[in-house]
N, C-alpha and C positions, 0 to 999 in steps of 0.2 A: 867269952866276952858277952855281956849284956846288952841285949837291945830295948830301946826306949822308944816312945813316939817320935816322930819326925817333926822337929819344930818348923820346919819348912811349911808342911801342910797348913799350920795355923797362919802363915803369914801369906800363904796363897790363898786362904780362905777369908782372909781381911781384904785382900786386894780384889777377889771376886765380889764381895758385897759391896765395895766402892764402884766397881766396874757396873754391877748390876743395878746399883742405884742411880748412876749417871744415864746408863741405857733407859731405865723406867722413865726418866724425868725427861728426857729428848723429846718424846712427843708433844711437848708444849711447845715446840717449835712450828708446829703445824698450825696452830691458831694464830700467831703473829704472822706468819707467811700467808695465810689466806686473808687476813685483815688488811693487810698493806698492800696497796697496787689496786689490784682488782676489788679488794674488799671495802670495808665501810671504814675503818679507823683513819686511813690516811689514803688519799688519792690524788692523782696528778701525774704530771709527768715524772718528776722525780720520784715519787712513791713507785710508780711502776719500774721506774730504773733499778731501785733499791730491791724491789720484789723480784724482779726478773734476773737482775746480776748478783745480788748477793744471797737473800733468802731462799728463794725456791731452789736454787742449784745446789745449796748445802745442806738443807734440812734432812734430805734422804740419804746422800752419802755419810754424814756424821752419825746418824742412826745406823747405819749398816756396820760403820768401822767399831761403834761400841757393841754391838751385837758381835762381831768378829773378835772382838777382844775378850769378851765373856767367854765365848767358845774356844778360844786359844787357852785362856786360864784352866778352863775345866778339863781340857786335854792335859795340861802339865799337871795338874791334880791327879788326873787319872793314872798319869805315867810317874808318878812320885812315890817311892817306897814310904809304906806306912811307918815303918821303924827304922831306927839306924843304931849303929854301935853306940853306947854311952859315951865312949871316947871322942867322939866326933862332934858332940852337942855345942861343948864351948867354943870349938872353932867356927862352928856353923853360924852361932850367936855373934861372935865377933867379924864376920863377914857381913852377916846381916845387918849389923850397926854400922859399919862402915868402918870399923877401926882397923881393918886388914884390907 
């Protein structure tokens, strides 16, 4: 039986790239969070409410969740076999494509 590169690693690396891009883009939430309410972009009672109830509480947890996602994907990549039997690749591709 011939082993070939595991296609699951390609899919996981694509997912990792997307998750890392999202995690890297998230710090942009800090700027609006700081500008609204106590900041200079929008002030007043309603701005304070939006800042205190929506933006500030969610900016950190959202970033944390994305970082955890990246770490989880890295763990899965590390535990995924580098090769699989060639006879399994077609079935893996069908499952990945949602055909099975």
